[in-house]
Structure formats: structure tokens, C-alpha cells
N, C-alpha and C positions, 0 to 999 in steps of 0.2 A: 896510440889509438887515433884512428882517422876515419873519415867517411865523406860521402858526397851529399850535397844539399839538393833540393828540388831544382834550383837554378843552375846546377852543375858546378857550383863552387865547391872546392875541396876544403874540408875542415880538419884541422889538427885538433883533436878533442882532448888529448891528455898526454902529458910528458912528465915523467918523474926521473930525476937523477939522484942517486944516493947522495946524501949529505957529505959523505967522505970523498966523493968524486966531483963535487961541484967546483966551479971556477977552474976547470981543467980543459975547457973547450968541448966537452962531450955534448952538452945540450946544443951548442952552436952547430956542431957537425951534424947531429941528428936532424935538427930542424932544417938545415940547409939541404941535406940530401933528401929528406922527405918532401920538402917543398918542390924540389926539382922533379922528383918522381911523380908527385901528384899533378903538377902543371903539364906534364907530358901526356896526360890522358886527353884524348881528342875532345874538344868542346869545353874544356875547363877554363873559365875566364879568370879565376883568381884562387888563391889559397887564403883561407881565413882561420883565425883562432881567437880566443878570448882569454882574459886574465883579470884578476882583481885590480882595481885602480890603485890600491896601496902596495901592490907587488912591484916595487921599483926594479928589482933584479930582472923579472920577466919583461917588463916594459923596455928596459935597456937592451936586453938580448934581442927581442923581436925588432926593435928599431934598428939595431946594427945589421939585421938581416933584411932590412928594407920593408918591413911591415908598417903600415900607416893606420892610425886610429881613424875610424870612419864616422864616429858619432853614434853608431849603433850600439846597443847593449844586448847581451845574452843573459837574461836574469839580472844579476847585479854586476856582471862583468863587462868590461870594455871590449869591443870587437876591433880587431886590426886585420887588414887585408894586404896581401902582396900580389902584385900583378907584374908579369914579366915585361921587360922593355921591348917595345915593338919597333923593329928596325925599319 
């Protein structure tokens, strides 16, 4: 699930991988491909997502994909954003 915010940020709103399929690189591949697809939209400054602070698996996954926590929250969840490297 994904969408666009008022400031044109792309949001990944939900991702679920079956428990029997976790730790096989599926989530990593999905987020990486979706991140690239979303940032390709003209005028999109970043890709954002949120997760529970105690969800260490999600925090690790998103950090390995270059998402950085911003200090923002979405309800009770931490927000992290990815911005492409500008050459």
C-alpha cells in the first residue's frame, strides 16, 4: 500500500510478508523496488514510511535500505525517509 502526501512525498503505508517467507529478502526487494518506482514520479522529494519503535526488524530493514529516522511521528510510530543521492 502506498500513496502521495500533500508535499509530494511518497509514503509506503503498509507491507506484510507471510511469516513463513520472512528473512528471505522478499521485504527488502519489495521496498527497494517500490522506493525506486515512487521516487521516479516527477516532483517527488522523498519516500517515507513509519514503524513502531519496538519493531527492531523493520527498523533494521529500512536502515539497510537507506531510510533515516527524522524525529517525526505518525501517531505512535517513528517516521523514516529516503532521499536519492543527488549527483
